[in-house]
N, C-alpha and C positions, 0 to 999 in steps of 0.2 A: 180667605181668598186663595184660589189655586193659581199660582203664577208659574208653575212648572211647565217646561217645554221639552220636546224631543227634537234634536237636530239631525239624527241619523236613525230613524225608527226601523229601517229595514236592514241596517248593517249588523253583522254578527256581534259587533261590540258597540251597542247603541250609545248615543251621547245624550244623557239625561241631564238637564239643567234645572236647578231649583227655581230659577227665574229667568226672564228673557234678556236681561241687561248684561252685555259683554263689552270688553275693551277692544279697541281696534289695534291691529299690529302697527308697530312703529311709534305709538303714542303712549305706551305703558311699559316700555322696556321689557324686562322679563318678569314683571310683577313683584319682584323682590324689594324694590326701592320704596314701595308705597305702604308697607306694613306699619310704619311709624305714623302715618297720616290717618289711615282708616283701616277697618277690617276688610281686607280684600276677599276674605272668605264669604262675605255676604253677596258677592256678585254671582251672576250665572256662569260665567266662564271668563278666562283670561286668554287673549290671543297675543302671543309674544311677538317681538320684532322679527322682521324678515331674516331667514336663516339660509345661508348658502353652503355649498359643499366645503369650501375652504374659507378661512377668515378674509374679510374685506375691510379696507380702510375707508371706503366710501369716496364721494366726490370732494374736490377741493372747496375751501371756503371762499366767499360766503355761499351758504347753501340753504338758508332760511330767510324768508322775507315776509313781513306783515302786509296784508292787503285789507281793503275795506270789507269787513265781515268775514275775514278768514286769513289764510296764510298760504304761502308757496313754500314747498320744500323740494330739495334735490339732494337728499342725504346720500343716495347711492348704495343703499343696503349695507351700511357699515355694521359689521357683526363679528362674533367670535368664531363662527363656523360650526358645523353640526357636531363634530367630535367634541369640541370644548363644551358645547351646550349639553350634550349627553353626560359628560363628566362633571360639570360644575353646576348646572341649573336643574336638570331633571331630578337629582336626588332630593332637592329642596321641594320641588313640586309634588313629589311622591308622598310627602307628609301632609299635603293640603287636601281639603275636601272639595275645593273648587277645581273643576277641570281646567287644564291648560292645553291650548291648541297651538301648535307650532306653525307659524307662517313660513312657507317654503318657496324659494325661488331658484331658478337655474337658467343657464344659457342654452341648454339643449334638453330634449325630452329625456335623454339618458341621465342627465344630472338630476332632474326631478325624481326619476325612478330610484336612483341610487340613494338620495337623501331619504326617500320614503322607506326604502329597505332598511337603512340604518336606524330609523326611528321606530320601526315596527313593534318591537317588543320591549321598548324602554319604559320602565316604571316611571310614572309621573307625566307621561305624554298621553293625552286622551284623544288626540286627533290631529289632522293636518289641514291647513288652509293653503291652497295653491295660489300664489300671486302670478297670474298669467299676463300681467301688464309689461313684463320684461321682454327684451328683444330676443328673437330666435336667431342665434348667430349662424346657424346652418342654412337659413333661408333669407339672407340679405338684411337681417336686422329688424324685420317686421315683428311687432309684438304678437306673441301667441294669442293674446286676447282679442285681436282684431279679425281673426280668421276662424270660422267655425271648425274647419277640419283640423287646424293646428291645435286649437283649444281642446277639442275632443281627444286628440292624440295624447296630449299631456295627461288629461284626466284618466284615460284608459290605462296608460302606462303606470301611473301611480296606484290606481286601484289594483293592478296586477302585482304590485310590489309590496303591498301592505294589507293588513286586515283592519287597520284603524279607519275610523270615519274620515272621509275626504270631502272637504268643503272647497269649492272653487270661487275665488274672488274675481268677479267680472270687471272688466275695464269699461268705463263710459266712453272712451275714445274710439268708438267704432261706429259703423253705419247703422247696424241693427243689433242692439243688445239682446233682443229676444232670440235671434238666430243663434247667437253664441250660447245662450242659456239652454236652449233646447238641445243643442249639440252635446254639451258637456253632461247634461242630465241623461241623455241617451247613452253616453259613454260610461255611465255608472256613478257619477257624482252623487254624494249623499245629501248635499245642501249647497246653497249658493250665497255668497256675500255680494250684495248690490248696494253701493258700487265703490270703486276705487276713486282716486283723485282725478280731476280734470286737468288737462295740460294747459299751462299758462306761463306768462313771464312778466317781469317788471323791468323798468328802465331806471338806471341811476342817472338822473338828469345832469347833475354837476360834472360827472365823469363822461357822460354821453355814451354809456355802455350798458349792456344788460346787467342788472343787479346781481343775478345769480351767476356764479362762475360757470355753471353748466348750461347757462342761457335759459333753458326750459325747466320748469318744475311742476309739481303737482299741487293744484289748488284744492284746499279743503276748508271746512268750517261752515258756519251758518249760510254763507253766500251760495253754497251748492245744494242746500237742502231741497229746494223745489225741484231741481233736476233729479236728484237721487230719489226723491219721493215718487216722482212720475215713473222712473225706471223700475222701482219696486212694484208699483201698480201694474206695469206692463209685464214684467217677468213672472210675478205671482200668478198671472192669468195664463201664462204660456207653459208652465211646468207644474209637476205634481210633487216636487220635493220642497223641503223647507227653504225659505228665503230669509236671510239676515239683512235687515235694512241698515245702511250705513251712509252717512253724509249730513253733517250739520246738526246732529242731535245733541241738544244741550239741556233740555228740560223734560219733565215727565210728559208734558203735553205733546212734545215732538215725538216721543215714543208712542203715544196713543195714535197719532196720525199715521205713523209707519205701520203699526199693527192693523189699523183700519184699512190701510192700502193693501194688506195681505201678508205682511212680514210675520214670521214666527218669532224672531228675536230681533233685538236692536243693538247697534254697536256704537259706543261712544269713543270718539277719537280726539280730534283737535281740542275739544273742551277740556280734556285732561291736562293739557299743556298749560292752560291758564288757571284752571281750578282742579288741583290734583284729585279731589274727591268727587269730581263731576259725575262719574258713573254711578256712584252711590246716591247722589242728588237726583239723578234721573230715575233710579229705582224707587226711591222714596216718594218722588212726585207721581210716578205711575200708581203706586200703592194708594196714595192719598186720593187720587182721582177715582180709582176703582171703588174705594170705600164710600166716597161722596155720591157716586152714581149707582151704588148698589150692584156693581158688576162682580160676580163671584168667580168667574173664570175668564182667562184670555180668549178662550174659544168663542165666547159670547160676542166679542168685538172684532175678532180677526177677519179681515176682509169685509167689514161692515160697510165700507164706503164703495164697495164694488157693486155693479149691477146684479140683481138677483132674478 
């Protein structure tokens, strides 16, 4: 069976994956902690945790809460910063055959571009994923991902600062996700991740206060799968660049659904927090289904659920 996919076919440095199963940023660390559990080299790609220009401690505790069918998180981009990533993590990745994509976030367009420039020629870094769900501090705190113009500005600035493939992770917390998708595609994005977490909260009833110190958090897990699946279905019809489906994927059959909706690749996130080898389980489940159904290539089923 041919499970290979291309996430940046038109980029000078194309991003070729052996299979379509990748890990979601923030749920798999830097990929280095999972080697004792399973062979991470079997995955299509690893998307590392969100990286900022300078180290961040993240939000105060509590910042994680379980919910029916998922979880809320308000980690706040706790990370070691781009310079430490280049020094400590990239040399390890350079020895791997699995591509590593660095998830990038910033408070301004200039910060996004600066991080992109620093990562541009670093061995071990195969691409960047832009988290545009963060607030644009120069424009009143509105998330870049809720405005087509702001989202496109970030994508264009990063594309101008690097030769690496650029993937934009779209926010579901907007009026029309297809408008954002079209804007960043036209700005030069090589691929899109659809989608990020949904905004939500939980109440600590005995304390009569919000459970999360940050009040609001991002909802992820199986509970958001139908929403994410529909957004992939919408976005895949609106753009001509690859779409990575993300949201509640826990089984091989979930992966099949997202691919049939139009996804080129699928991202496993929250499932890895409860089952560390979840991404490999999804890959093996996908392979088993393809073998059973006599499917030789992902191209045979990609977009199969769409009108023809």
